[in-house]
C-alpha positions, -999 to +999 in steps of 0.1 A: -041-694-477-011-667-473-012-643-444+010-619-436+043-627-406+037-619-370+066-601-374+054-584-410+023-570-396+043-552-367+064-535-390+039-533-418+030-488-420-008-478-421-015-477-454+000-511-460-025-538-464-020-573-439-033-605-445-049-621-414-076-653-407-097-658-383-118-693-376-156-687-374-195-704-374-219-694-396-238-667-379-199-648-376-191-656-414-225-637-421-215-606-407-183-605-419-197-606-448-219-585-444-204-555-422-202-518-428-170-499-422-159-468-426-131-455-436-129-432-406-127-457-377-101-457-355-075-494-343-090-504-309-068-485-280-040-510-259-066-506-229-099-526-254-072-549-269-064-560-235-099-565-230-109-577-257-089-609-246-097-643-241-133-630-241-161-652-262-149-662-292-177-640-317-185-609-333-188-578-307-174-540-314-147-556-317-132-585-339-101-604-333-081-616-361-040-640-365-009-643-385-015-675-373-032-698-402-028-728-373-046-712-347-073-701-368-080-736-379-081-741-341-107-715-339-127-728-373-146-755-347-177-733-355-180-746-394-152-712-416-121-700-418-115-665-427-088-651-447-087-612-450-068-582-459-069-547-440-054-520-439-025-521-408-041-486-390-070-504-381-051-529-362-045-528-327-022-561-308-047-589-293-035-621-279+004-631-277+000-668-276-030-666-304-014-641-323-039-620-324-047-588-336-080-568-330-101-546-351-134-523-342-162-544-358-163-510-388-135-513-397-133-519-432-116-560-445-125-581-474-125-617-471-106-632-496-112-664-488-138-682-465-125-721-465-143-751-443-130-754-407-125-784-387-157-800-383-165-803-420-131-825-416-130-863-409 
């Protein structure tokens, strides 16, 4: 799975596509596959992002992805790890310790890869 580095996301221009990952369960994977996107959506505010950090890891109004494949795999105990492509303009910095980046659930992104997570490994 190819992911953009933390520095690469930080320095990307608004229209540049970056590559991030997330661990999720089967339900969240289904939501991600069928999410309705809106090209006019905005990145979350820093205040919204701070409120999201540490919240229950589910797909709500905000979704947190990571630049760190190991972090995504740790959160992939629900069954899957997805890799996405998303324009930088839709992202706000999330959890520093988890190399997180947060977008609204309406942000356009493409799922580039789906892998079985830790719960499928022996």
